[in-house]
C-alpha positions as CSV (number, residue, x, y, z in Angstrom):
1,M,95.1,93.9,125.3
2,L,91.5,94.8,126.2
3,V,91.5,92.5,129.3
4,N,95.0,93.3,130.4
5,S,94.8,97.1,130.0
6,T,91.5,97.3,131.7
7,A,92.6,95.1,134.7
8,T,95.9,97.0,134.9
9,T,94.0,100.4,135.1
10,I,91.6,99.1,137.8
11,L,94.5,97.6,139.9
12,I,96.7,100.8,139.8
13,E,93.9,103.3,140.4
14,Q,92.9,101.4,143.6
15,S,96.4,101.9,144.9
16,I,97.3,105.4,143.6
17,A,94.7,108.1,143.7
18,N,96.0,110.6,141.2
19,T,96.7,108.9,137.7
20,S,96.1,109.5,134.0
21,L,95.6,105.8,133.2
22,R,92.2,106.5,131.5
23,Y,94.1,108.0,128.5
24,W,96.5,105.0,128.5
25,L,93.5,102.7,128.6
26,F,91.8,104.6,125.8
27,M,94.9,104.4,123.6
28,N,95.1,100.5,124.2
29,W,91.5,100.1,123.4
30,V,91.9,102.0,120.1
31,L,94.8,99.8,119.1
32,A,92.8,96.7,120.1
33,A,89.9,97.9,117.9
34,V,92.4,98.3,115.0
35,L,93.4,94.6,115.4
36,V,89.7,93.5,115.7
37,I,88.7,95.4,112.5
38,D,91.7,94.0,110.7
39,A,90.8,90.4,111.7
40,L,87.2,91.0,110.6
41,L,88.3,92.2,107.2
42,K,90.5,89.2,106.7
43,R,87.9,86.7,107.8
44,G,87.0,84.2,105.0
45,L,90.1,84.9,103.0
46,S,92.3,82.0,102.0
47,R,95.5,81.4,103.9
48,P,98.5,83.0,102.0
49,T,100.9,80.7,100.3
50,E,103.8,83.1,100.8
51,V,104.7,86.1,102.9
52,S,106.0,89.2,101.2
53,G,108.5,91.7,102.7
54,R,105.8,94.3,102.8
55,Y,103.6,92.1,105.0
56,L,106.6,91.5,107.4
57,R,107.4,95.3,107.6
58,R,103.8,96.0,108.4
59,S,103.8,93.4,111.2
60,E,107.0,94.8,112.6
61,W,105.7,98.4,112.7
62,L,102.5,97.2,114.4
63,A,104.7,95.4,117.0
64,Y,106.7,98.6,117.6
65,T,103.5,100.5,118.1
66,F,101.8,98.1,120.5
67,G,105.0,97.6,122.4
68,A,105.6,101.3,122.8
69,A,102.0,101.8,123.9
70,W,102.2,99.1,126.6
71,G,105.7,100.2,127.7
72,S,104.5,103.8,128.2
73,L,102.5,102.7,131.2
74,P,104.7,104.5,133.9
75,F,104.3,107.9,132.1
76,F,100.6,107.8,133.0
77,I,101.1,106.9,136.7
78,N,101.4,110.2,138.6
79,G,102.9,110.6,142.0
80,D,105.7,108.3,143.3
81,K,108.1,107.5,140.5
82,Y,109.4,104.5,142.3
83,M,106.0,102.9,142.4
84,A,105.5,103.7,138.8
85,V,108.6,101.8,137.9
86,I,107.6,98.9,140.1
87,Y,104.1,98.7,138.5
88,A,105.6,99.0,135.0
89,A,108.1,96.3,135.6
90,L,105.5,94.0,137.1
91,L,103.1,94.5,134.2
92,I,105.4,94.9,131.2
93,L,107.6,91.8,131.8
94,P,104.6,89.4,131.8
95,M,103.3,90.9,128.6
96,I,106.7,90.4,127.0
97,A,106.8,86.8,128.2
98,G,103.3,86.2,126.9
99,M,104.2,87.6,123.4
100,S,107.3,85.4,123.3
101,A,105.2,82.3,124.1
102,L,102.4,83.3,121.5
103,L,104.8,84.0,118.7
104,P,107.8,81.6,119.0
105,H,107.9,81.1,115.2
106,V,108.1,84.8,114.4
107,P,110.8,86.1,116.8
108,R,111.3,89.3,114.8
109,V,107.8,90.5,115.6
110,A,108.0,89.4,119.3
111,L,111.4,91.0,119.8
112,R,110.3,94.3,118.2
113,Y,107.3,94.4,120.5
114,S,109.6,93.6,123.5
115,G,112.2,96.1,122.4
116,A,109.7,98.9,122.0
117,A,108.2,98.2,125.5
118,I,111.6,98.0,127.2
119,F,112.7,101.2,125.4
120,M,109.8,103.2,126.7
121,F,110.4,101.7,130.2
122,L,114.1,102.7,130.2
123,L,113.2,106.1,128.9
124,F,111.0,106.7,131.9
125,V,113.8,105.3,134.2
126,G,116.2,107.7,132.6
127,I,113.9,110.6,133.3
128,A,113.1,109.6,136.8
129,W,116.7,108.8,137.8
130,A,117.2,107.0,141.1
131,R,119.2,104.2,142.5
132,S,116.2,102.0,143.1
133,T,115.0,102.5,139.6
134,V,118.4,101.7,138.2
135,A,118.4,98.4,140.1
136,I,115.0,97.5,138.7
137,S,116.1,98.4,135.2
138,L,119.1,96.0,135.5
139,M,116.7,93.2,136.5
140,V,114.5,94.1,133.5
141,M,117.5,94.0,131.1
142,V,118.6,90.6,132.4
143,F,115.0,89.3,131.8
144,M,115.1,90.8,128.4
145,F,118.4,89.0,127.5
146,A,116.9,85.8,128.8
147,V,113.8,86.3,126.6
148,Y,116.1,87.0,123.6
149,F,118.2,83.9,124.0
150,G,115.2,81.7,124.8
151,M,113.3,82.9,121.7
152,K,116.5,82.4,119.6
153,R,116.8,78.9,120.8
154,T,113.1,78.2,120.3
155,Y,113.3,79.6,116.8
156,L,116.4,77.6,115.8
157,T,114.7,74.5,117.1
158,F,111.6,75.3,115.0
159,V,113.7,75.9,111.9
160,S,115.5,72.6,112.5
161,N,112.2,70.8,112.8
162,V,110.9,72.5,109.6
163,E,114.0,71.5,107.7
164,S,113.7,68.0,109.0
165,R,110.1,67.8,107.8
166,I,111.1,69.2,104.4
167,R,113.9,66.6,104.1
168,A,111.5,63.8,105.2
169,T,108.9,65.0,102.6
170,E,111.5,65.1,99.9
171,S,112.8,61.7,100.8
172,H,109.2,60.4,100.8
173,E,108.6,61.9,97.4
174,I,111.8,60.4,96.1
175,L,110.9,57.0,97.5
176,I,107.4,57.1,96.1
177,G,108.8,58.3,92.7
178,A,111.2,55.5,92.6
179,L,108.5,53.0,93.5
180,N,106.2,54.4,90.8
181,A,109.0,54.1,88.3
182,S,109.7,50.5,89.2
183,G,106.3,49.4,87.7
184,Q,105.4,47.6,90.9
185,A,102.5,48.3,93.4
186,F,104.0,48.9,96.8
187,A,102.4,49.4,100.2
188,Y,103.5,49.5,103.8
189,L,101.0,48.6,106.5
190,D,101.2,48.8,110.3
191,A,100.4,45.9,112.7
192,N,96.7,46.7,112.5
193,G,96.6,46.4,108.7
194,T,96.3,50.2,108.1
195,V,98.1,51.4,104.9
196,L,100.7,54.0,105.9
197,V,102.6,54.3,102.7
198,Q,101.6,53.4,99.2
199,N,102.6,54.4,95.6
200,D,100.2,55.4,92.8
201,L,100.0,51.9,91.3
202,H,98.8,50.4,94.6
203,K,96.3,53.1,95.1
204,A,95.0,52.8,91.5
205,Y,94.7,49.0,91.3
206,F,94.1,47.9,94.9
207,T,92.0,50.9,96.2
208,G,94.5,51.5,99.0
209,T,93.4,48.4,101.0
210,E,94.8,44.9,101.6
211,G,92.8,42.0,102.9
212,D,95.1,39.0,102.7
213,L,98.2,39.6,104.8
214,S,99.5,36.0,104.9
215,V,103.2,35.9,104.3
216,G,104.4,34.5,101.0
217,S,104.1,34.9,97.3
218,R,101.1,34.0,95.2
219,R,99.5,34.8,91.8
220,L,96.4,37.0,92.0
221,P,93.3,37.1,89.7
222,K,93.3,39.8,87.1
223,A,93.0,43.3,88.7
224,G,91.9,46.0,86.2
225,D,93.8,45.3,82.9
226,R,96.8,43.6,84.5
227,Y,97.9,40.4,86.2
228,W,99.8,40.6,89.5
229,Q,102.2,38.5,91.6
230,K,101.7,39.4,95.3
231,S,104.5,39.1,97.9
232,V,104.0,39.8,101.6
233,E,106.7,40.1,104.2
234,T,106.6,41.1,107.9
235,V,108.9,43.8,109.4
236,P,110.2,43.8,113.0
237,N,107.6,46.2,114.3
238,G,104.8,43.9,113.3
239,G,103.9,45.7,110.1
240,H,103.8,44.3,106.6
241,V,105.5,45.2,103.3
242,I,103.4,44.2,100.3
243,L,104.8,44.2,96.7
244,H,102.7,43.5,93.6
245,T,104.7,42.6,90.5
246,D,103.1,43.1,87.1
247,V,103.2,39.8,85.3
248,T,100.8,40.7,82.5
249,S,103.4,40.1,79.8
250,L,104.1,36.6,81.3
251,E,100.4,35.8,81.3
252,Q,100.1,37.0,77.7
253,S,103.0,34.9,76.6
254,K,101.5,31.9,78.4
255,R,98.2,32.4,76.7
256,E,99.9,32.9,73.3
257,I,101.7,29.6,73.8
258,E,98.4,27.9,74.7
259,V,96.7,29.4,71.6
260,A,99.6,28.2,69.5
261,K,99.4,24.8,71.0
262,E,95.7,24.6,70.3
263,E,96.2,25.8,66.7
264,A,98.9,23.1,66.3
265,E,96.6,20.5,67.7
266,T,93.8,21.6,65.5
267,A,96.1,21.6,62.4
268,D,97.3,18.1,63.4
269,A,93.7,16.9,63.8
270,A,92.9,18.4,60.4
271,K,95.9,16.7,58.8
272,T,94.7,13.4,60.3
273,R,91.2,13.9,59.0
274,F,92.6,14.8,55.6
275,L,94.7,11.7,55.4
276,N,91.8,9.5,56.5
277,S,89.5,11.1,54.0
278,M,91.9,11.1,51.1
279,S,93.0,7.5,51.8
280,R,89.4,6.4,51.3
281,E,88.8,8.7,48.3
282,L,91.9,7.5,46.6
283,K,91.7,3.8,47.4
284,V,88.6,2.9,45.3
285,P,89.7,4.4,42.0
286,L,93.3,3.1,42.5
287,D,92.0,-0.4,43.2
288,V,89.9,-0.3,40.0
289,I,92.8,1.0,37.9
290,V,95.2,-1.6,39.3
291,G,92.7,-4.4,38.9
292,C,91.7,-3.6,35.3
293,S,95.3,-2.9,34.3
294,G,96.3,-6.3,35.8
295,L,93.6,-8.0,33.8
296,M,94.8,-6.2,30.6
297,G,98.5,-6.7,31.2
298,S,100.8,-9.2,29.4
299,D,101.0,-11.4,32.5
300,S,97.3,-12.0,32.6
301,N,96.1,-15.5,31.6
302,I,92.4,-14.5,31.5
303,P,91.1,-14.5,27.9
304,F,88.7,-11.7,26.9
305,D,87.5,-10.2,23.7
306,E,87.9,-6.7,22.3
307,R,84.6,-5.5,23.8
308,E,85.7,-6.6,27.3
309,F,89.1,-5.0,26.7
310,R,87.5,-1.7,25.8
311,G,85.3,-1.9,28.8
312,Y,88.3,-2.3,31.1
313,A,90.0,0.6,29.4
314,D,86.9,2.7,29.9
315,Q,86.9,1.8,33.6
316,I,90.6,2.8,33.8
317,R,89.9,6.1,32.0
318,K,86.9,6.9,34.2
319,H,88.6,6.2,37.5
320,A,91.8,7.9,36.4
321,S,89.8,10.9,35.5
322,Y,88.1,10.8,38.9
323,L,91.4,10.3,40.6
324,G,92.8,13.3,38.7
325,G,89.9,15.4,39.8
326,I,90.6,14.5,43.5
327,I,94.3,15.4,43.0
328,D,93.3,18.7,41.4
329,Q,91.0,19.5,44.4
330,I,93.9,18.7,46.8
331,I,96.1,21.1,44.9
332,S,93.4,23.7,44.9
333,F,92.9,23.4,48.7
334,S,96.6,23.6,49.4
335,K,96.8,26.7,47.1
336,L,93.9,28.2,49.0
337,N,95.7,27.9,52.3
338,R,98.9,29.6,50.9
339,E,97.5,32.4,48.7
340,T,94.4,34.1,47.4
341,V,92.6,32.0,44.8
342,T,90.5,33.7,42.1
343,A,87.3,31.9,41.2
344,E,87.1,30.9,37.5
345,E,83.5,31.8,36.9
346,E,81.6,30.9,33.8
347,I,78.0,30.4,32.6
348,V,77.1,26.8,33.5
349,E,74.1,24.5,33.2
350,L,72.9,23.3,36.6
351,S,71.5,20.0,35.4
352,E,74.7,19.2,33.6
353,I,76.8,20.0,36.7
354,I,74.6,17.9,39.0
355,N,74.4,14.9,36.7
356,S,78.2,15.0,36.2
357,A,78.8,15.2,40.0
358,V,76.3,12.3,40.7
359,S,78.0,10.1,38.1
360,R,81.4,10.7,39.6
361,V,80.1,9.8,43.1
362,R,78.4,6.7,41.7
363,L,81.6,5.7,40.0
364,A,83.7,6.2,43.1
365,S,81.2,4.4,45.4
366,P,80.3,1.0,43.9
367,G,79.4,-0.3,47.3
368,Y,76.3,1.9,47.3
369,A,75.1,0.9,43.8
370,D,71.8,-0.5,45.2
371,V,71.0,2.8,47.1
372,P,68.2,4.6,45.3
373,L,69.2,8.0,44.1
374,Q,66.8,10.4,42.3
375,V,67.8,13.6,40.5
376,S,65.0,16.1,40.1
377,A,65.6,19.3,38.2
378,E,62.8,21.8,37.6
379,P,62.4,22.4,33.8
380,G,63.4,25.8,32.4
381,L,66.0,26.6,35.1
382,P,68.2,29.5,34.0
383,K,71.9,29.1,33.6
384,V,74.1,30.4,36.4
385,Y,77.4,32.3,36.5
386,Y,79.5,30.1,38.8
387,D,82.9,28.3,39.2
388,R,82.2,24.9,37.6
389,T,84.8,23.0,39.6
390,A,83.7,24.4,43.0
391,L,80.0,23.8,42.3
392,E,80.6,20.3,41.1
393,R,82.7,19.5,44.2
394,I,80.0,20.9,46.5
395,V,77.4,18.5,44.9
396,Q,79.9,15.6,45.1
397,N,80.5,16.2,48.8
398,L,76.8,16.4,49.6
399,V,75.9,13.3,47.7
400,T,78.9,11.3,49.1
401,N,77.8,12.3,52.6
402,A,74.3,11.1,51.8
403,F,75.6,7.8,50.6
404,E,77.9,7.2,53.6
405,H,75.6,8.4,56.4
406,G,72.1,8.1,55.0
407,S,71.6,4.6,56.5
408,G,71.0,3.1,53.0
409,S,67.8,5.2,52.6
410,A,66.7,6.8,49.3
411,I,68.6,9.9,48.3
412,T,67.0,12.9,46.5
413,V,69.0,15.6,44.7
414,K,66.6,18.4,43.9
415,V,67.1,21.8,42.1
416,S,64.2,24.3,42.0
417,R,63.5,27.9,41.7
418,I,62.4,30.0,44.7
419,V,60.5,33.1,43.5
420,G,62.2,36.3,44.5
421,R,65.1,34.5,46.3
422,G,67.1,32.5,43.7
423,I,67.7,28.8,43.1
424,L,67.6,26.0,45.7
425,L,70.0,23.0,45.6
426,M,69.0,20.3,48.1
427,V,70.4,16.8,48.8
428,R,68.1,14.8,51.1
429,D,68.7,11.5,53.0
430,R,67.3,9.8,56.1
431,G,70.5,9.5,58.1
432,S,70.9,10.3,61.8
433,G,72.2,13.8,61.2
434,M,74.4,15.9,63.4
435,G,74.1,17.3,66.9
436,K,74.7,21.0,67.8
437,E,78.4,20.4,68.5
438,E,79.0,18.7,65.2
439,I,77.2,21.4,63.3
440,E,79.5,24.0,64.8
441,K,82.5,22.1,63.6
442,A,81.0,21.1,60.2
443,F,83.0,23.7,58.3
444,E,86.4,22.8,59.7
445,P,88.7,21.3,57.1
446,F,88.1,17.5,56.6
447,F,85.9,17.3,59.7
448,Q,84.0,14.0,60.3
449,K,81.7,12.9,63.0
450,P,83.7,10.5,65.2
451,S,81.2,7.7,64.8
452,W,81.0,8.1,61.0
453,T,82.6,5.3,59.0
454,R,82.2,3.9,55.6
455,G,80.0,0.9,56.0
456,A,80.6,-2.7,55.1
457,R,79.3,-2.0,51.6
458,M,82.8,-0.6,50.8
């Protein structure tokens, strides 16, 4: 407005000597200043998210005011009324066209500006009635109709584009929502590998990028807390569609099967160790019982006196007792695997427990009769509150192990007091011992070092 009104005033005053355009120019400058001040006041404010009816009415009244001011141009050109109409038509019509081009998306404002300007122009034509001015008015009206229909078509095209964008946005949101609900990570890439569309899962687990675009399906390493199956397909335009399927549940099932298999194999190995161990533990006392009972039976032809008879009977009793103890331990172990076992604790004498356990081992291991074994118990040891059967079995296991794997060296069973700590029970031999791997497995049920065997002494 500043530029156009100033240039218009200079142009007309050079052609017509007597005018009042300085007042018209001042009026346009004041209106332009109002626009500048309004723009400065709104500078820095956020863009409105919605437009109220009050805002639209204000804009329309401003359009009326500025249009009427610009259309009043011929009233300030004194002298020849025909020239005033010519100048007004030449200068008003370009402004209307310019407003229509600047505001195609708000035709109400542009049309109100144009209508006010044309109204003032026609008002002047009506006052200065002449044939020439009427002809010019008809031309202006035709131009005005052209502007109206052009703006209407432009506006309808704009509305159609906006609606198309809204539908496209809604379709995109529905598609992304469906892809998110599918539990799969989806992405569409162009021919250059740039991600154009992706859902939330793909953005979260694959950071919005894809490196491997080779076509096919393959299992990926763990990404985040999930396992994925990746499928890549090409589309006709050269792009790629990538789909990551969550296979975490399958991987977990696979691992559970592997764990169950390992547990089954471990149980089978424990069962094998148990059978091997028990077969050796049971064979010796059974052989003694069978042998002695055979000698004492009615079918035996070997003569022996009452002393020898009682000796065989004692052997049967001792080995039967030992065999019964082993069976009791088997039952206790089986019971321990099925349910909670309460320790039957009582006050016991350590030296008594140790001597009993050593005697049982000696009885069950006649092949090691020549292996030196010394029991050393510190005098004055206090009695302990312990499960007699469990403590005796511990000592038996330790001494048996020393016999079988001590390389025939002397064995020492020692019990002593450690001041401030308690009582130490130690079984010492000179065997080869165990490596780190064997120590880690030492407390597995019935574990034995692969190279361990009962020697030829048995």
